[in-house]
Short mmCIF file of the C-alpha atoms (twelve columns), coordinates in Angstrom:
data_MODEL
# 
_entry.id   MODEL 
# 
loop_
_atom_site.group_PDB 
_atom_site.id 
_atom_site.type_symbol 
_atom_site.label_atom_id 
_atom_site.label_alt_id 
_atom_site.label_comp_id 
_atom_site.label_asym_id 
_atom_site.label_seq_id 
_atom_site.Cartn_x 
_atom_site.Cartn_y 
_atom_site.Cartn_z 
_atom_site.pdbx_PDB_model_num 
ATOM 1   C CA . UNK A 1   -14.961 -19.995 -13.828 1 
ATOM 2   C CA . UNK A 2   -15.779 -16.314 -13.288 1 
ATOM 3   C CA . UNK A 3   -13.582 -13.274 -12.791 1 
ATOM 4   C CA . UNK A 4   -15.401 -12.448 -9.558  1 
ATOM 5   C CA . UNK A 5   -14.481 -15.858 -8.147  1 
ATOM 6   C CA . UNK A 6   -10.834 -15.131 -8.900  1 
ATOM 7   C CA . UNK A 7   -11.120 -11.756 -7.161  1 
ATOM 8   C CA . UNK A 8   -12.502 -13.471 -4.085  1 
ATOM 9   C CA . UNK A 9   -9.651  -16.005 -4.051  1 
ATOM 10  C CA . UNK A 10  -7.061  -13.215 -4.330  1 
ATOM 11  C CA . UNK A 11  -8.738  -11.255 -1.550  1 
ATOM 12  C CA . UNK A 12  -8.683  -14.232 0.822   1 
ATOM 13  C CA . UNK A 13  -5.056  -14.969 -0.090  1 
ATOM 14  C CA . UNK A 14  -4.065  -11.338 0.578   1 
ATOM 15  C CA . UNK A 15  -5.984  -10.889 3.831   1 
ATOM 16  C CA . UNK A 16  -5.670  -14.449 5.158   1 
ATOM 17  C CA . UNK A 17  -9.235  -14.217 6.387   1 
ATOM 18  C CA . UNK A 18  -12.651 -14.798 4.815   1 
ATOM 19  C CA . UNK A 19  -14.344 -12.059 6.847   1 
ATOM 20  C CA . UNK A 20  -11.767 -9.392  5.935   1 
ATOM 21  C CA . UNK A 21  -11.804 -10.550 2.304   1 
ATOM 22  C CA . UNK A 22  -15.601 -10.209 2.152   1 
ATOM 23  C CA . UNK A 23  -15.380 -6.733  3.653   1 
ATOM 24  C CA . UNK A 24  -12.712 -5.794  1.105   1 
ATOM 25  C CA . UNK A 25  -14.869 -7.107  -1.765  1 
ATOM 26  C CA . UNK A 26  -18.032 -5.427  -0.394  1 
ATOM 27  C CA . UNK A 27  -20.002 -8.679  -0.147  1 
ATOM 28  C CA . UNK A 28  -21.346 -10.740 2.713   1 
ATOM 29  C CA . UNK A 29  -19.053 -13.528 3.839   1 
ATOM 30  C CA . UNK A 30  -21.527 -16.279 3.002   1 
ATOM 31  C CA . UNK A 31  -21.647 -15.161 -0.658  1 
ATOM 32  C CA . UNK A 32  -17.858 -15.050 -0.902  1 
ATOM 33  C CA . UNK A 33  -17.467 -18.466 0.746   1 
ATOM 34  C CA . UNK A 34  -20.132 -19.959 -1.533  1 
ATOM 35  C CA . UNK A 35  -18.411 -18.681 -4.695  1 
ATOM 36  C CA . UNK A 36  -15.005 -19.975 -3.619  1 
ATOM 37  C CA . UNK A 37  -16.512 -23.363 -2.733  1 
ATOM 38  C CA . UNK A 38  -18.171 -23.493 -6.177  1 
ATOM 39  C CA . UNK A 39  -14.842 -22.711 -7.837  1 
ATOM 40  C CA . UNK A 40  -13.099 -25.434 -5.811  1 
ATOM 41  C CA . UNK A 41  -15.723 -27.942 -6.934  1 
ATOM 42  C CA . UNK A 42  -15.216 -26.922 -10.553 1 
ATOM 43  C CA . UNK A 43  -11.424 -27.251 -10.212 1 
ATOM 44  C CA . UNK A 44  -11.666 -30.492 -8.255  1 
ATOM 45  C CA . UNK A 45  -9.174  -29.160 -5.687  1 
ATOM 46  C CA . UNK A 46  -9.214  -27.195 -2.454  1 
ATOM 47  C CA . UNK A 47  -7.583  -23.760 -2.775  1 
ATOM 48  C CA . UNK A 48  -7.543  -23.039 0.964   1 
ATOM 49  C CA . UNK A 49  -6.938  -25.065 4.077   1 
ATOM 50  C CA . UNK A 50  -9.387  -23.826 6.715   1 
ATOM 51  C CA . UNK A 51  -9.728  -24.104 10.443  1 
ATOM 52  C CA . UNK A 52  -11.770 -21.977 12.830  1 
ATOM 53  C CA . UNK A 53  -8.697  -19.823 13.452  1 
ATOM 54  C CA . UNK A 54  -6.588  -20.008 10.340  1 
ATOM 55  C CA . UNK A 55  -6.791  -19.866 6.549   1 
ATOM 56  C CA . UNK A 56  -3.849  -20.815 4.325   1 
ATOM 57  C CA . UNK A 57  -3.333  -21.529 0.651   1 
ATOM 58  C CA . UNK A 58  -2.991  -25.167 -0.309  1 
ATOM 59  C CA . UNK A 59  -0.479  -26.302 -2.928  1 
ATOM 60  C CA . UNK A 60  -3.290  -26.070 -5.487  1 
ATOM 61  C CA . UNK A 61  -4.075  -22.562 -4.283  1 
ATOM 62  C CA . UNK A 62  -0.446  -21.503 -4.614  1 
ATOM 63  C CA . UNK A 63  -0.414  -22.862 -8.167  1 
ATOM 64  C CA . UNK A 64  -3.728  -21.179 -9.025  1 
ATOM 65  C CA . UNK A 65  -2.830  -17.704 -7.778  1 
ATOM 66  C CA . UNK A 66  -0.294  -16.404 -10.385 1 
ATOM 67  C CA . UNK A 67  -2.461  -17.248 -13.406 1 
ATOM 68  C CA . UNK A 68  -5.582  -15.930 -11.681 1 
ATOM 69  C CA . UNK A 69  -3.824  -12.649 -10.931 1 
ATOM 70  C CA . UNK A 70  -2.606  -12.415 -14.538 1 
ATOM 71  C CA . UNK A 71  -6.110  -13.139 -15.798 1 
ATOM 72  C CA . UNK A 72  -7.614  -10.344 -13.709 1 
ATOM 73  C CA . UNK A 73  -4.899  -7.931  -14.824 1 
ATOM 74  C CA . UNK A 74  -5.544  -8.875  -18.465 1 
ATOM 75  C CA . UNK A 75  -9.271  -8.302  -18.000 1 
ATOM 76  C CA . UNK A 76  -8.634  -4.927  -16.397 1 
ATOM 77  C CA . UNK A 77  -6.273  -3.993  -19.225 1 
ATOM 78  C CA . UNK A 78  -8.834  -5.060  -21.838 1 
ATOM 79  C CA . UNK A 79  -11.469 -2.828  -20.248 1 
ATOM 80  C CA . UNK A 80  -8.993  0.072   -20.014 1 
ATOM 81  C CA . UNK A 81  -7.983  -0.297  -23.677 1 
ATOM 82  C CA . UNK A 82  -11.600 -0.399  -24.798 1 
ATOM 83  C CA . UNK A 83  -12.401 2.711   -22.759 1 
ATOM 84  C CA . UNK A 84  -9.302  4.499   -24.109 1 
ATOM 85  C CA . UNK A 85  -10.554 3.872   -27.652 1 
ATOM 86  C CA . UNK A 86  -13.566 6.034   -26.790 1 
ATOM 87  C CA . UNK A 87  -11.405 8.718   -25.147 1 
ATOM 88  C CA . UNK A 88  -11.823 7.625   -21.525 1 
ATOM 89  C CA . UNK A 89  -8.761  6.729   -19.448 1 
ATOM 90  C CA . UNK A 90  -9.325  4.275   -16.616 1 
ATOM 91  C CA . UNK A 91  -7.743  1.233   -15.027 1 
ATOM 92  C CA . UNK A 92  -4.744  1.092   -12.691 1 
ATOM 93  C CA . UNK A 93  -1.639  3.267   -12.554 1 
ATOM 94  C CA . UNK A 94  1.271   2.057   -10.397 1 
ATOM 95  C CA . UNK A 95  3.783   4.793   -9.609  1 
ATOM 96  C CA . UNK A 96  7.104   3.967   -7.956  1 
ATOM 97  C CA . UNK A 97  8.920   6.563   -5.860  1 
ATOM 98  C CA . UNK A 98  12.281  6.711   -4.141  1 
ATOM 99  C CA . UNK A 99  12.454  8.240   -0.643  1 
ATOM 100 C CA . UNK A 100 14.162  11.452  -1.866  1 
ATOM 101 C CA . UNK A 101 12.074  12.767  -4.770  1 
ATOM 102 C CA . UNK A 102 12.908  16.337  -5.783  1 
ATOM 103 C CA . UNK A 103 12.858  16.342  -9.596  1 
ATOM 104 C CA . UNK A 104 9.078   16.407  -9.916  1 
ATOM 105 C CA . UNK A 105 6.278   17.786  -7.766  1 
ATOM 106 C CA . UNK A 106 4.625   14.395  -7.540  1 
ATOM 107 C CA . UNK A 107 1.587   15.383  -5.411  1 
ATOM 108 C CA . UNK A 108 0.781   18.243  -7.799  1 
ATOM 109 C CA . UNK A 109 1.261   16.009  -10.858 1 
ATOM 110 C CA . UNK A 110 -0.951  13.310  -9.364  1 
ATOM 111 C CA . UNK A 111 -3.581  15.904  -8.498  1 
ATOM 112 C CA . UNK A 112 -3.658  17.172  -12.069 1 
ATOM 113 C CA . UNK A 113 -3.763  13.625  -13.402 1 
ATOM 114 C CA . UNK A 114 -6.519  12.561  -11.006 1 
ATOM 115 C CA . UNK A 115 -8.685  15.545  -11.901 1 
ATOM 116 C CA . UNK A 116 -8.267  14.764  -15.602 1 
ATOM 117 C CA . UNK A 117 -8.749  10.986  -15.212 1 
ATOM 118 C CA . UNK A 118 -10.791 10.318  -12.059 1 
ATOM 119 C CA . UNK A 119 -11.539 6.687   -12.990 1 
ATOM 120 C CA . UNK A 120 -7.882  5.656   -12.808 1 
ATOM 121 C CA . UNK A 121 -6.962  3.826   -9.602  1 
ATOM 122 C CA . UNK A 122 -3.559  5.103   -8.483  1 
ATOM 123 C CA . UNK A 123 -1.204  2.856   -6.514  1 
ATOM 124 C CA . UNK A 124 1.981   4.300   -4.997  1 
ATOM 125 C CA . UNK A 125 4.964   2.088   -4.236  1 
ATOM 126 C CA . UNK A 126 8.004   3.331   -2.326  1 
ATOM 127 C CA . UNK A 127 11.276  1.466   -2.821  1 
ATOM 128 C CA . UNK A 128 14.880  1.822   -3.916  1 
ATOM 129 C CA . UNK A 129 15.775  2.627   -7.518  1 
ATOM 130 C CA . UNK A 130 17.033  -0.871  -8.364  1 
ATOM 131 C CA . UNK A 131 13.854  -2.524  -7.087  1 
ATOM 132 C CA . UNK A 132 11.679  -0.017  -8.940  1 
ATOM 133 C CA . UNK A 133 13.596  -0.516  -12.181 1 
ATOM 134 C CA . UNK A 134 13.093  -4.272  -11.880 1 
ATOM 135 C CA . UNK A 135 9.395   -3.716  -11.138 1 
ATOM 136 C CA . UNK A 136 9.027   -1.643  -14.311 1 
ATOM 137 C CA . UNK A 137 10.661  -4.377  -16.371 1 
ATOM 138 C CA . UNK A 138 8.371   -6.972  -14.756 1 
ATOM 139 C CA . UNK A 139 5.270   -4.897  -15.478 1 
ATOM 140 C CA . UNK A 140 4.431   -4.400  -11.784 1 
ATOM 141 C CA . UNK A 141 5.100   -0.631  -11.882 1 
ATOM 142 C CA . UNK A 142 4.098   1.638   -14.761 1 
ATOM 143 C CA . UNK A 143 6.304   4.660   -14.098 1 
ATOM 144 C CA . UNK A 144 8.827   5.494   -11.390 1 
ATOM 145 C CA . UNK A 145 11.074  8.241   -10.111 1 
ATOM 146 C CA . UNK A 146 14.638  6.959   -9.716  1 
ATOM 147 C CA . UNK A 147 17.820  8.428   -8.232  1 
ATOM 148 C CA . UNK A 148 21.162  7.085   -9.463  1 
ATOM 149 C CA . UNK A 149 24.862  7.983   -9.241  1 
ATOM 150 C CA . UNK A 150 26.069  10.407  -11.899 1 
ATOM 151 C CA . UNK A 151 27.953  7.634   -13.694 1 
ATOM 152 C CA . UNK A 152 24.927  5.327   -13.954 1 
ATOM 153 C CA . UNK A 153 21.811  5.321   -16.139 1 
ATOM 154 C CA . UNK A 154 18.681  3.175   -15.767 1 
ATOM 155 C CA . UNK A 155 18.896  -0.147  -17.618 1 
ATOM 156 C CA . UNK A 156 16.171  -1.951  -19.513 1 
ATOM 157 C CA . UNK A 157 13.668  0.919   -19.289 1 
ATOM 158 C CA . UNK A 158 12.926  4.185   -21.041 1 
ATOM 159 C CA . UNK A 159 13.823  7.277   -19.038 1 
ATOM 160 C CA . UNK A 160 14.195  11.030  -18.961 1 
ATOM 161 C CA . UNK A 161 16.548  12.911  -16.656 1 
ATOM 162 C CA . UNK A 162 14.674  15.255  -14.322 1 
ATOM 163 C CA . UNK A 163 17.554  16.978  -12.536 1 
ATOM 164 C CA . UNK A 164 21.159  16.770  -11.365 1 
ATOM 165 C CA . UNK A 165 21.944  17.399  -7.717  1 
ATOM 166 C CA . UNK A 166 24.955  17.372  -5.417  1 
ATOM 167 C CA . UNK A 167 24.953  15.757  -2.001  1 
ATOM 168 C CA . UNK A 168 25.597  17.826  1.080   1 
ATOM 169 C CA . UNK A 169 26.704  16.748  4.532   1 
ATOM 170 C CA . UNK A 170 23.762  16.783  6.939   1 
ATOM 171 C CA . UNK A 171 24.505  17.187  10.654  1 
ATOM 172 C CA . UNK A 172 22.738  18.237  13.844  1 
ATOM 173 C CA . UNK A 173 22.889  21.933  14.666  1 
ATOM 174 C CA . UNK A 174 25.127  21.333  17.678  1 
ATOM 175 C CA . UNK A 175 27.494  18.994  15.803  1 
ATOM 176 C CA . UNK A 176 31.175  19.894  15.784  1 
ATOM 177 C CA . UNK A 177 31.105  20.350  11.984  1 
ATOM 178 C CA . UNK A 178 27.954  22.479  11.890  1 
ATOM 179 C CA . UNK A 179 29.781  25.818  11.756  1 
ATOM 180 C CA . UNK A 180 31.947  24.912  8.745   1 
ATOM 181 C CA . UNK A 181 31.356  26.583  5.387   1 
ATOM 182 C CA . UNK A 182 32.613  23.505  3.538   1 
ATOM 183 C CA . UNK A 183 33.792  20.008  4.408   1 
ATOM 184 C CA . UNK A 184 35.713  17.270  2.589   1 
ATOM 185 C CA . UNK A 185 35.342  13.508  2.593   1 
ATOM 186 C CA . UNK A 186 38.399  12.779  4.784   1 
ATOM 187 C CA . UNK A 187 36.883  14.957  7.525   1 
ATOM 188 C CA . UNK A 188 33.528  13.196  7.213   1 
ATOM 189 C CA . UNK A 189 34.998  9.690   7.041   1 
ATOM 190 C CA . UNK A 190 35.665  9.570   10.789  1 
ATOM 191 C CA . UNK A 191 32.001  10.234  11.614  1 
ATOM 192 C CA . UNK A 192 29.345  7.525   12.126  1 
ATOM 193 C CA . UNK A 193 26.912  7.598   9.200   1 
ATOM 194 C CA . UNK A 194 23.234  6.950   8.681   1 
ATOM 195 C CA . UNK A 195 22.565  5.796   5.135   1 
ATOM 196 C CA . UNK A 196 20.369  3.667   2.928   1 
ATOM 197 C CA . UNK A 197 20.867  -0.118  3.002   1 
ATOM 198 C CA . UNK A 198 23.950  -1.606  1.346   1 
ATOM 199 C CA . UNK A 199 23.651  -2.479  -2.361  1 
ATOM 200 C CA . UNK A 200 20.899  0.081   -2.999  1 
ATOM 201 C CA . UNK A 201 21.324  2.871   -5.557  1 
ATOM 202 C CA . UNK A 202 20.816  5.500   -2.842  1 
ATOM 203 C CA . UNK A 203 23.696  4.048   -0.832  1 
ATOM 204 C CA . UNK A 204 25.928  3.600   -3.901  1 
ATOM 205 C CA . UNK A 205 26.079  7.340   -4.480  1 
ATOM 206 C CA . UNK A 206 28.021  7.846   -1.245  1 
ATOM 207 C CA . UNK A 207 29.900  4.525   -1.308  1 
ATOM 208 C CA . UNK A 208 31.355  5.298   -4.735  1 
ATOM 209 C CA . UNK A 209 32.555  8.726   -3.615  1 
ATOM 210 C CA . UNK A 210 34.376  7.382   -0.551  1 
ATOM 211 C CA . UNK A 211 35.846  4.476   -2.521  1 
ATOM 212 C CA . UNK A 212 37.131  6.847   -5.227  1 
ATOM 213 C CA . UNK A 213 38.829  8.890   -2.508  1 
ATOM 214 C CA . UNK A 214 40.419  5.746   -1.019  1 
ATOM 215 C CA . UNK A 215 38.506  6.203   2.215   1 
ATOM 216 C CA . UNK A 216 36.530  3.908   4.483   1 
ATOM 217 C CA . UNK A 217 33.660  5.033   6.680   1 
ATOM 218 C CA . UNK A 218 31.374  3.431   9.231   1 
ATOM 219 C CA . UNK A 219 27.678  3.223   8.419   1 
ATOM 220 C CA . UNK A 220 26.287  2.798   11.908  1 
ATOM 221 C CA . UNK A 221 22.608  2.960   10.904  1 
ATOM 222 C CA . UNK A 222 20.874  1.674   7.762   1 
ATOM 223 C CA . UNK A 223 17.299  2.602   6.868   1 
ATOM 224 C CA . UNK A 224 15.118  3.203   3.818   1 
ATOM 225 C CA . UNK A 225 13.113  5.800   5.733   1 
ATOM 226 C CA . UNK A 226 14.463  9.324   5.303   1 
ATOM 227 C CA . UNK A 227 12.404  10.411  8.313   1 
ATOM 228 C CA . UNK A 228 14.310  7.914   10.440  1 
ATOM 229 C CA . UNK A 229 17.672  8.973   8.997   1 
ATOM 230 C CA . UNK A 230 16.893  12.626  9.701   1 
ATOM 231 C CA . UNK A 231 15.733  11.749  13.221  1 
ATOM 232 C CA . UNK A 232 19.038  9.969   13.910  1 
ATOM 233 C CA . UNK A 233 20.950  13.017  12.690  1 
ATOM 234 C CA . UNK A 234 18.910  15.363  14.898  1 
ATOM 235 C CA . UNK A 235 19.757  13.192  17.895  1 
ATOM 236 C CA . UNK A 236 23.469  13.536  17.137  1 
ATOM 237 C CA . UNK A 237 23.848  9.815   16.484  1 
ATOM 238 C CA . UNK A 238 25.072  10.122  12.912  1 
ATOM 239 C CA . UNK A 239 25.737  12.310  9.910   1 
ATOM 240 C CA . UNK A 240 24.593  11.690  6.349   1 
ATOM 241 C CA . UNK A 241 25.138  12.650  2.739   1 
ATOM 242 C CA . UNK A 242 21.822  13.527  1.103   1 
ATOM 243 C CA . UNK A 243 20.721  15.449  -2.015  1 
ATOM 244 C CA . UNK A 244 20.871  19.191  -1.419  1 
ATOM 245 C CA . UNK A 245 17.398  19.857  -2.811  1 
ATOM 246 C CA . UNK A 246 15.854  17.206  -0.581  1 
ATOM 247 C CA . UNK A 247 17.199  18.507  2.733   1 
ATOM 248 C CA . UNK A 248 16.896  22.227  1.983   1 
ATOM 249 C CA . UNK A 249 14.883  23.918  4.717   1 
ATOM 250 C CA . UNK A 250 14.382  20.887  6.977   1 
ATOM 251 C CA . UNK A 251 14.350  22.240  10.552  1 
ATOM 252 C CA . UNK A 252 16.858  21.114  13.158  1 
ATOM 253 C CA . UNK A 253 19.628  20.346  10.678  1 
ATOM 254 C CA . UNK A 254 22.691  22.007  9.228   1 
ATOM 255 C CA . UNK A 255 23.775  21.273  5.673   1 
ATOM 256 C CA . UNK A 256 27.375  21.707  4.544   1 
ATOM 257 C CA . UNK A 257 28.648  21.651  0.939   1 
ATOM 258 C CA . UNK A 258 31.140  18.842  0.303   1 
ATOM 259 C CA . UNK A 259 34.161  19.701  -1.822  1 
ATOM 260 C CA . UNK A 260 34.583  16.227  -3.300  1 
ATOM 261 C CA . UNK A 261 31.152  14.842  -2.554  1 
ATOM 262 C CA . UNK A 262 28.900  12.661  -4.697  1 
ATOM 263 C CA . UNK A 263 26.120  13.719  -6.992  1 
ATOM 264 C CA . UNK A 264 23.069  12.017  -8.385  1 
ATOM 265 C CA . UNK A 265 20.733  12.211  -11.344 1 
ATOM 266 C CA . UNK A 266 17.013  11.843  -10.834 1 
ATOM 267 C CA . UNK A 267 15.040  10.139  -13.602 1 
ATOM 268 C CA . UNK A 268 11.467  9.490   -14.595 1 
ATOM 269 C CA . UNK A 269 11.446  5.925   -15.964 1 
ATOM 270 C CA . UNK A 270 8.897   3.720   -17.685 1 
ATOM 271 C CA . UNK A 271 8.616   0.714   -19.987 1 
ATOM 272 C CA . UNK A 272 7.964   1.169   -23.671 1 
ATOM 273 C CA . UNK A 273 6.610   -2.379  -23.914 1 
ATOM 274 C CA . UNK A 274 2.871   -1.950  -24.370 1 
ATOM 275 C CA . UNK A 275 2.328   0.841   -21.796 1 
ATOM 276 C CA . UNK A 276 -1.199  1.144   -20.447 1 
ATOM 277 C CA . UNK A 277 -3.390  4.100   -21.464 1 
ATOM 278 C CA . UNK A 278 -3.129  5.376   -17.882 1 
ATOM 279 C CA . UNK A 279 0.689   5.250   -17.997 1 
ATOM 280 C CA . UNK A 280 0.780   7.127   -21.309 1 
ATOM 281 C CA . UNK A 281 -1.601  9.757   -19.941 1 
ATOM 282 C CA . UNK A 282 0.456   10.181  -16.768 1 
ATOM 283 C CA . UNK A 283 3.698   10.639  -18.683 1 
ATOM 284 C CA . UNK A 284 2.064   13.293  -20.835 1 
ATOM 285 C CA . UNK A 285 0.754   15.089  -17.747 1 
ATOM 286 C CA . UNK A 286 4.347   15.057  -16.449 1 
ATOM 287 C CA . UNK A 287 5.540   16.671  -19.694 1 
ATOM 288 C CA . UNK A 288 7.117   13.530  -21.100 1 
ATOM 289 C CA . UNK A 289 6.413   12.018  -24.511 1 
ATOM 290 C CA . UNK A 290 6.129   8.228   -23.997 1 
ATOM 291 C CA . UNK A 291 7.303   7.560   -27.553 1 
ATOM 292 C CA . UNK A 292 10.417  8.895   -29.233 1 
# 
């Protein structure tokens, strides 16, 4: 059994197509098909069910995939560790980001990191803070930017606070509240809201504030995309509470300080369980010591 055969199996499983998998692996389809067939003969089981129009994993293929993926990751880590021992950083760096990053200039940090370590393959993953924290603990993400309510800290990961920020009310320029110098939660509670999905950390920041004030509100639109939320606000369909630094200067909107509004803390988080050389190098480029 060879590592390349495992890569081919993963590529077919991900693309659902032998032709696309071969293109992804930069080989001709006949070579990829031959290697997978050889692996199936060695295993004594078919990994894929094939027709002229469809490719799907068999039960054996489903069982084979997790260990094959772990094997490839271990091989990649072994190569990265060996290279790091000679002073070269390479391998994979998975960076998780929330939709409202303000505590770090991530493009500039990634640019500096990429110039210093061009052989590192950088993967960006956008998700909510809870999902990213779980991904760090599972080893699927190396480092992540999180945003949490002021009363909450990341759990099960190492972290450093990047900044504290207050939420502001965000409304369209022709909204009835747009001319106010300040607004309170009771005034906002009667408005339809656009917000992040329920049970996410981004949503909790506002939910906790309204609950503490004994108020209920209507979240008419839920989305993880800040572009969509901002578009809904511009159309006059909703208002939102968003971090002040994030919405500063966005055209077509008015932002209003909230007297009793929520705040959040933005964190850079990572796992201290056997971090990869690339993760350690990235944290240092971000001004963070990965070890206490």
